[in-house]
C-alpha positions as CSV (number, residue, x, y, z in Angstrom):
1,M,-10.6,1.6,6.5
2,D,-8.9,-1.8,5.7
3,R,-8.5,-2.4,2.0
4,D,-10.1,-5.8,2.0
5,K,-13.1,-4.6,4.0
6,L,-13.6,-1.7,1.7
7,I,-13.5,-3.9,-1.4
8,K,-16.1,-6.2,0.1
9,K,-18.3,-3.1,1.0
10,L,-18.0,-1.7,-2.6
11,K,-19.0,-5.1,-4.0
12,T,-22.4,-4.9,-2.2
13,L,-23.2,-1.4,-3.4
14,K,-25.7,-1.3,-6.3
15,Q,-23.9,1.5,-8.2
16,Y,-20.8,-0.7,-8.5
17,N,-22.4,-4.1,-9.4
18,R,-21.4,-3.9,-13.0
19,L,-17.8,-3.2,-12.3
20,S,-15.2,-6.0,-12.6
21,I,-13.1,-7.0,-9.5
22,E,-10.1,-5.1,-11.0
23,E,-12.2,-2.0,-11.4
24,I,-13.5,-2.3,-7.8
25,E,-10.0,-2.8,-6.4
26,K,-8.8,0.3,-8.3
27,L,-11.8,2.3,-7.0
28,A,-11.0,1.1,-3.4
29,D,-7.3,2.2,-3.8
30,Q,-8.5,5.6,-5.0
31,K,-10.8,6.0,-2.1
32,L,-8.1,5.0,0.4
33,M,-5.6,7.4,-1.2
34,N,-8.2,10.2,-1.0
35,E,-8.6,9.5,2.7
36,E,-4.9,9.8,3.2
37,L,-4.7,13.0,1.2
38,L,-7.5,14.6,3.3
39,V,-5.2,14.4,6.3
40,S,-2.6,16.3,4.3
41,F,-5.2,19.0,3.5
42,V,-6.0,19.7,7.1
43,G,-7.0,23.4,7.6
44,L,-9.1,23.5,4.4
45,N,-12.9,23.5,4.6
46,A,-15.0,20.8,3.0
47,N,-15.4,22.5,-0.4
48,E,-11.7,23.3,-0.5
49,K,-10.7,19.7,0.3
50,K,-13.0,18.5,-2.5
51,R,-11.3,20.9,-5.0
52,A,-7.9,19.9,-3.6
53,L,-8.5,16.2,-4.3
54,E,-9.8,16.9,-7.8
55,L,-6.8,19.1,-8.6
56,Y,-4.4,16.6,-7.1
57,N,-5.8,13.7,-9.2
58,R,-5.9,15.8,-12.3
59,Y,-2.3,16.7,-12.0
60,L,-1.5,13.0,-11.3
61,D,-3.3,12.0,-14.5
62,E,-1.5,14.7,-16.6
63,H,2.0,14.0,-15.3
64,A,3.8,10.7,-14.5
65,F,4.5,11.3,-10.8
66,E,5.6,8.0,-9.2
67,A,8.3,8.9,-6.6
68,L,7.1,9.6,-3.1
69,A,9.0,12.9,-3.0
70,E,7.2,14.0,-6.2
71,K,3.8,13.2,-4.7
72,S,4.7,15.0,-1.5
73,T,5.7,18.1,-3.4
74,L,2.5,17.8,-5.4
75,I,0.5,17.9,-2.2
76,N,2.2,21.1,-1.1
77,L,1.6,22.6,-4.5
78,V,-2.1,21.8,-4.5
79,Y,-2.4,23.1,-0.9
80,L,-0.9,26.5,-1.9
81,E,-3.1,26.7,-4.9
82,I,-6.2,26.2,-2.9
83,L,-5.0,28.8,-0.3
84,N,-4.4,31.2,-3.2
85,D,-8.0,30.8,-4.2
86,R,-9.1,31.6,-0.7
87,I,-6.9,34.8,-0.6
88,K,-8.3,35.9,-4.0
89,L,-11.9,35.5,-2.6
90,F,-10.9,37.5,0.5
91,I,-9.4,40.3,-1.6
92,E,-12.5,40.4,-3.8
93,Q,-14.8,40.6,-0.7
94,E,-12.6,43.3,0.8
95,G,-12.9,45.3,-2.4
96,K,-16.7,45.1,-2.2
97,D,-16.9,46.0,1.5
98,K,-14.4,48.9,1.3
99,A,-15.1,50.5,-2.0
100,G,-12.3,48.9,-4.0
101,A,-9.7,49.0,-1.3
102,I,-6.8,46.5,-1.8
103,P,-5.6,44.7,1.4
104,I,-1.8,45.1,1.1
105,K,-0.8,42.2,3.4
106,M,-3.1,39.7,1.7
107,T,-1.9,40.9,-1.7
108,E,1.7,40.4,-0.6
109,Q,0.8,36.9,0.6
110,L,-0.8,36.1,-2.7
111,I,2.4,37.2,-4.6
112,A,4.6,35.1,-2.2
113,N,2.3,32.0,-2.6
114,T,2.2,32.4,-6.4
115,S,6.0,32.6,-6.5
116,Q,6.3,29.4,-4.4
117,I,3.7,27.7,-6.6
118,M,5.8,28.5,-9.7
119,E,8.9,27.1,-8.0
120,L,7.2,23.9,-7.1
121,K,5.8,23.5,-10.6
122,E,9.3,24.1,-12.0
123,K,10.7,21.5,-9.6
124,L,8.1,18.9,-10.7
125,G,8.7,19.7,-14.4
126,M,5.2,21.0,-14.9
127,M,6.4,24.2,-16.6
128,K,7.6,22.5,-19.7
129,D,5.8,23.2,-23.0
130,V,5.1,19.7,-24.2
131,E,4.5,20.9,-27.8
132,S,8.0,22.5,-27.9
133,E,9.8,19.4,-26.6
134,S,11.3,17.0,-29.1
135,A,10.1,13.4,-29.3
136,L,13.5,12.3,-28.0
137,E,13.2,14.5,-24.9
138,L,9.8,13.2,-24.1
139,M,10.9,9.6,-24.6
140,N,13.9,10.1,-22.3
141,E,11.7,11.7,-19.6
142,L,9.3,8.8,-19.7
143,K,12.2,6.3,-19.7
144,E,13.7,7.9,-16.5
145,K,10.3,7.6,-14.8
146,A,9.8,4.1,-16.0
147,L,13.2,3.0,-14.7
148,A,12.6,4.7,-11.4
149,Y,9.3,2.8,-11.1
150,Y,10.9,-0.6,-12.1
151,E,13.6,-0.1,-9.5
152,T,11.1,0.4,-6.7
153,H,8.9,-2.4,-7.9
154,A,11.5,-5.1,-8.7
155,G,10.0,-8.5,-9.1
156,C,6.5,-7.3,-9.9
157,S,4.9,-8.7,-13.1
158,V,2.1,-6.2,-12.9
159,I,3.4,-2.7,-13.5
160,K,2.0,0.8,-14.2
161,C,2.6,2.7,-17.4
162,P,4.4,6.0,-16.4
163,Y,2.5,7.8,-19.2
164,C,-1.1,6.7,-18.9
165,Q,-1.0,5.2,-15.4
166,Q,-2.7,2.0,-16.5
167,L,-1.6,-1.4,-15.2
168,F,-0.3,-4.1,-17.6
169,N,1.4,-7.5,-17.3
170,L,5.0,-8.3,-18.2
171,L,5.0,-11.7,-19.9
172,M,8.2,-13.6,-20.1
173,D,9.2,-15.4,-23.3
174,V,9.9,-19.0,-22.2
175,T,10.7,-20.3,-25.7
176,N,14.4,-20.9,-25.0
177,L,14.0,-21.8,-21.3
178,S,14.5,-25.4,-20.1
179,P,12.5,-26.8,-17.1
180,E,14.5,-27.7,-14.0
181,K,13.6,-29.4,-10.8
182,C,12.7,-26.9,-8.0
183,S,15.4,-27.4,-5.3
184,F,13.3,-26.0,-2.5
185,F,10.2,-28.3,-2.8
186,K,9.5,-31.9,-2.4
187,G,6.1,-32.5,-4.0
188,T,4.2,-29.6,-2.4
189,L,6.3,-29.5,0.8
190,L,9.0,-26.8,1.4
191,Y,12.2,-28.9,1.4
192,N,15.9,-28.5,0.5
193,L,18.2,-31.6,0.6
194,P,21.5,-29.7,0.7
195,L,20.3,-27.6,3.5
196,L,19.1,-30.6,5.5
197,N,22.4,-32.4,4.9
198,L,24.2,-29.4,6.5
199,Y,21.7,-29.6,9.4
200,H,22.3,-33.3,9.8
201,L,26.1,-32.7,9.9
202,K,25.5,-30.0,12.5
203,R,26.9,-27.3,10.2
204,V,23.8,-25.2,10.7
205,T,21.3,-25.0,13.5
206,K,17.6,-25.8,13.5
207,E,16.9,-22.1,13.9
208,E,19.1,-21.2,10.9
209,V,17.3,-23.8,8.8
210,A,13.9,-22.4,9.8
211,A,15.1,-18.8,9.0
212,I,16.3,-19.8,5.6
213,L,13.0,-21.7,4.8
214,G,10.9,-19.0,6.4
215,T,9.1,-21.6,8.7
216,H,8.7,-22.5,12.4
217,I,11.4,-24.7,14.0
218,N,8.6,-27.4,14.4
219,Y,8.4,-27.6,10.7
220,V,12.1,-28.4,10.5
221,D,11.6,-31.2,13.0
222,Y,8.8,-32.5,10.9
223,I,10.6,-32.7,7.5
224,Y,13.9,-33.8,9.2
225,N,12.3,-36.7,11.1
226,N,9.6,-37.7,8.6
227,L,11.3,-37.2,5.3
228,Y,15.1,-36.7,5.5
229,L,15.9,-39.5,8.0
230,K,13.5,-41.9,6.3
231,E,15.2,-41.3,3.0
232,L,18.6,-41.5,4.6
233,N,17.7,-44.9,6.2
234,N,16.3,-46.2,2.9
235,D,19.5,-45.2,1.1
236,T,21.6,-46.9,3.8
237,K,19.6,-50.2,3.5
238,N,20.0,-50.2,-0.3
Protein backbone atom coordinates (compact mmCIF):
# COMPACT_ATOMS: atom_id res chain seq x y z
CA MET A 1 0.00 0.00 0.00
CA ASP A 2 1.14 3.56 -0.70
CA ARG A 3 2.53 5.26 2.43
CA ASP A 4 0.38 8.41 2.12
CA LYS A 5 -2.79 6.36 1.60
CA LEU A 6 -1.97 4.19 4.60
CA ILE A 7 -1.39 7.26 6.81
CA LYS A 8 -4.77 8.69 5.75
CA LYS A 9 -6.44 5.34 6.48
CA LEU A 10 -4.87 5.07 9.94
CA LYS A 11 -6.02 8.62 10.80
CA THR A 12 -9.64 7.56 10.29
CA LEU A 13 -9.43 4.50 12.57
CA LYS A 14 -10.90 5.00 16.03
CA GLN A 15 -8.11 3.18 17.89
CA TYR A 16 -5.53 5.65 16.58
CA ASN A 17 -7.44 8.94 17.01
CA ARG A 18 -5.34 9.90 20.05
CA LEU A 19 -2.03 9.44 18.28
CA SER A 20 -0.02 12.39 16.97
CA ILE A 21 0.80 12.64 13.26
CA GLU A 22 4.39 11.61 14.05
CA GLU A 23 3.16 8.49 15.88
CA ILE A 24 0.79 7.60 13.03
CA GLU A 25 3.59 8.01 10.47
CA LYS A 26 5.83 5.76 12.57
CA LEU A 27 3.03 3.19 12.81
CA ALA A 28 2.51 3.34 9.03
CA ASP A 29 6.22 2.82 8.40
CA GLN A 30 6.19 -0.18 10.76
CA LYS A 31 3.21 -1.73 8.96
CA LEU A 32 4.81 -1.22 5.55
CA MET A 33 8.06 -2.74 6.77
CA ASN A 34 6.15 -5.73 8.15
CA GLU A 35 4.47 -6.24 4.77
CA GLU A 36 7.87 -6.29 3.08
CA LEU A 37 9.20 -8.72 5.69
CA LEU A 38 6.30 -11.13 5.16
CA VAL A 39 7.51 -11.57 1.57
CA SER A 40 10.93 -12.58 2.94
CA PHE A 41 9.27 -15.12 5.25
CA VAL A 42 7.55 -16.99 2.42
CA GLY A 43 7.12 -20.69 3.22
CA LEU A 44 6.16 -20.09 6.84
CA ASN A 45 2.58 -20.49 8.01
CA ALA A 46 0.54 -17.62 9.47
CA ASN A 47 1.51 -18.27 13.10
CA GLU A 48 5.17 -18.68 12.17
CA LYS A 49 5.15 -15.43 10.20
CA LYS A 50 3.67 -13.65 13.20
CA ARG A 51 6.40 -15.00 15.47
CA ALA A 52 9.04 -14.15 12.86
CA LEU A 53 7.90 -10.51 12.75
CA GLU A 54 7.89 -10.29 16.55
CA LEU A 55 11.36 -11.80 16.78
CA TYR A 56 12.74 -9.58 14.00
CA ASN A 57 11.40 -6.40 15.63
CA ARG A 58 12.67 -7.49 19.06
CA TYR A 59 16.16 -8.05 17.70
CA LEU A 60 15.94 -4.70 15.92
CA ASP A 61 15.07 -2.98 19.21
CA GLU A 62 17.82 -4.73 21.15
CA HIS A 63 20.58 -4.11 18.60
CA ALA A 64 21.43 -1.08 16.46
CA PHE A 65 21.10 -2.62 13.01
CA GLU A 66 21.05 0.11 10.36
CA ALA A 67 22.94 -1.24 7.33
CA LEU A 68 20.90 -3.06 4.68
CA ALA A 69 23.32 -6.01 4.80
CA GLU A 70 22.78 -6.35 8.56
CA LYS A 71 19.00 -6.34 8.19
CA SER A 72 19.19 -8.88 5.38
CA THR A 73 21.35 -11.15 7.56
CA LEU A 74 18.90 -10.65 10.43
CA ILE A 75 16.01 -11.83 8.22
CA ASN A 76 17.92 -15.02 7.41
CA LEU A 77 18.67 -15.53 11.10
CA VAL A 78 15.03 -15.18 12.12
CA TYR A 79 13.93 -17.50 9.30
CA LEU A 80 16.31 -20.22 10.51
CA GLU A 81 15.20 -19.79 14.11
CA ILE A 82 11.54 -20.25 13.16
CA LEU A 83 12.46 -23.31 11.10
CA ASN A 84 14.30 -24.69 14.13
CA ASP A 85 11.12 -24.35 16.17
CA ARG A 86 9.25 -26.30 13.49
CA ILE A 87 11.89 -29.05 13.48
CA LYS A 88 11.74 -29.31 17.29
CA LEU A 89 7.94 -29.69 17.16
CA PHE A 90 8.33 -32.39 14.49
CA ILE A 91 10.87 -34.26 16.63
CA GLU A 92 8.58 -33.99 19.64
CA GLN A 93 5.61 -35.37 17.70
CA GLU A 94 7.71 -38.19 16.26
CA GLY A 95 8.75 -39.14 19.79
CA LYS A 96 5.10 -39.33 20.85
CA ASP A 97 4.00 -41.31 17.79
CA LYS A 98 6.92 -43.75 17.78
CA ALA A 99 7.57 -44.42 21.45
CA GLY A 100 10.47 -42.03 21.90
CA ALA A 101 12.15 -42.68 18.55
CA ILE A 102 14.50 -39.88 17.42
CA PRO A 103 14.37 -38.98 13.69
CA ILE A 104 18.05 -38.88 12.74
CA LYS A 105 17.75 -36.74 9.59
CA MET A 106 15.67 -34.05 11.31
CA THR A 107 18.04 -34.05 14.27
CA GLU A 108 21.00 -33.56 11.94
CA GLN A 109 19.12 -30.70 10.25
CA LEU A 110 18.45 -29.14 13.66
CA ILE A 111 22.14 -29.29 14.52
CA ALA A 112 23.13 -27.79 11.13
CA ASN A 113 20.56 -24.99 11.48
CA THR A 114 21.67 -24.23 15.02
CA SER A 115 25.28 -24.01 13.90
CA GLN A 116 24.32 -21.57 11.12
CA ILE A 117 22.24 -19.52 13.55
CA MET A 118 25.23 -19.16 15.85
CA GLU A 119 27.42 -18.08 12.92
CA LEU A 120 24.91 -15.42 11.84
CA LYS A 121 24.59 -14.12 15.41
CA GLU A 122 28.37 -13.94 15.64
CA LYS A 123 28.47 -12.05 12.33
CA LEU A 124 25.90 -9.55 13.62
CA GLY A 125 27.75 -9.10 16.91
CA MET A 126 24.87 -10.56 18.91
CA MET A 127 27.03 -13.03 20.83
CA LYS A 128 28.81 -10.36 22.85
CA ASP A 129 28.24 -10.23 26.58
CA VAL A 130 27.22 -6.61 27.06
CA GLU A 131 28.00 -6.68 30.77
CA SER A 132 31.59 -7.81 30.12
CA GLU A 133 32.28 -5.11 27.55
CA SER A 134 33.97 -1.96 28.69
CA ALA A 135 32.24 1.41 28.36
CA LEU A 136 34.84 2.40 25.76
CA GLU A 137 34.10 -0.68 23.60
CA LEU A 138 30.38 -0.01 23.73
CA MET A 139 30.91 3.65 22.88
CA ASN A 140 33.14 2.80 19.92
CA GLU A 141 30.59 0.31 18.62
CA LEU A 142 27.79 2.88 18.80
CA LYS A 143 30.06 5.48 17.24
CA GLU A 144 30.75 3.22 14.25
CA LYS A 145 27.04 2.59 13.74
CA ALA A 146 26.25 6.29 14.11
CA LEU A 147 28.88 7.28 11.54
CA ALA A 148 27.60 4.63 9.12
CA TYR A 149 24.08 6.03 9.54
CA TYR A 150 25.19 9.63 9.03
CA GLU A 151 27.11 8.70 5.88
CA THR A 152 24.01 7.15 4.33
CA HIS A 153 21.73 9.99 5.50
CA ALA A 154 23.94 12.97 4.68
CA GLY A 155 22.03 16.25 4.65
CA CYS A 156 19.21 15.01 6.89
CA SER A 157 18.42 17.13 9.94
CA VAL A 158 16.16 14.42 11.41
CA ILE A 159 18.22 11.35 12.31
CA LYS A 160 17.82 8.15 14.31
CA CYS A 161 19.73 7.29 17.47
CA PRO A 162 21.70 4.07 16.82
CA TYR A 163 21.09 2.97 20.43
CA CYS A 164 17.40 3.62 21.15
CA GLN A 165 16.17 3.95 17.52
CA GLN A 166 14.31 7.19 18.36
CA LEU A 167 14.32 10.14 15.93
CA PHE A 168 15.77 13.50 16.94
CA ASN A 169 16.61 16.82 15.28
CA LEU A 170 20.08 18.20 14.65
CA LEU A 171 19.90 21.94 15.36
CA MET A 172 22.68 24.12 13.97
CA ASP A 173 24.16 26.87 16.11
CA VAL A 174 23.82 30.03 13.97
CA THR A 175 25.38 32.41 16.52
CA ASN A 176 28.51 33.10 14.46
CA LEU A 177 26.90 32.85 11.02
CA SER A 178 26.25 35.92 8.87
CA PRO A 179 23.25 36.21 6.52
CA GLU A 180 24.08 36.31 2.80
CA LYS A 181 21.90 36.90 -0.22
CA CYS A 182 20.75 33.65 -1.84
CA SER A 183 22.30 33.57 -5.32
CA PHE A 184 19.78 31.17 -6.79
CA PHE A 185 16.60 33.11 -6.07
CA LYS A 186 15.14 36.43 -7.07
CA GLY A 187 12.31 37.04 -4.66
CA THR A 188 10.60 33.65 -4.71
CA LEU A 189 11.64 32.81 -8.29
CA LEU A 190 14.45 30.40 -9.09
CA TYR A 191 17.03 32.64 -10.72
CA ASN A 192 20.81 32.94 -11.03
CA LEU A 193 22.37 36.01 -12.65
CA PRO A 194 25.86 34.58 -13.43
CA LEU A 195 24.24 31.57 -15.06
CA LEU A 196 21.96 33.74 -17.22
CA ASN A 197 24.94 35.92 -18.16
CA LEU A 198 26.64 32.80 -19.52
CA TYR A 199 23.45 31.86 -21.38
CA HIS A 200 23.18 35.37 -22.82
CA LEU A 201 26.78 35.12 -24.06
CA LYS A 202 25.95 31.68 -25.53
CA ARG A 203 28.49 30.01 -23.27
CA VAL A 204 25.86 27.50 -22.12
CA THR A 205 22.73 26.20 -23.82
CA LYS A 206 19.14 26.62 -22.70
CA GLU A 207 19.00 22.90 -21.94
CA GLU A 208 22.09 23.19 -19.73
CA VAL A 209 20.57 26.12 -17.81
CA ALA A 210 17.36 24.13 -17.29
CA ALA A 211 19.36 21.11 -16.08
CA ILE A 212 21.33 23.22 -13.58
CA LEU A 213 18.19 24.91 -12.23
CA GLY A 214 16.20 21.68 -12.35
CA THR A 215 13.42 23.22 -14.44
CA HIS A 216 11.77 22.95 -17.86
CA ILE A 217 13.33 24.88 -20.76
CA ASN A 218 10.14 26.98 -20.92
CA TYR A 219 10.98 28.34 -17.48
CA VAL A 220 14.39 29.43 -18.79
CA ASP A 221 12.62 31.33 -21.59
CA TYR A 222 10.37 32.98 -19.03
CA ILE A 223 13.06 34.28 -16.66
CA TYR A 224 15.37 35.22 -19.53
CA ASN A 225 12.77 37.25 -21.43
CA ASN A 226 10.79 38.67 -18.51
CA LEU A 227 13.52 39.29 -15.95
CA TYR A 228 17.03 39.12 -17.34
CA LEU A 229 16.50 41.08 -20.58
CA LYS A 230 14.36 43.69 -18.84
CA GLU A 231 17.06 44.26 -16.22
CA LEU A 232 19.71 44.34 -18.94
CA ASN A 233 17.72 46.99 -20.90
CA ASN A 234 17.20 49.07 -17.77
CA ASP A 235 20.93 48.96 -16.98
CA THR A 236 21.71 50.00 -20.57
CA LYS A 237 19.33 52.96 -20.38
CA ASN A 238 20.80 54.11 -17.09
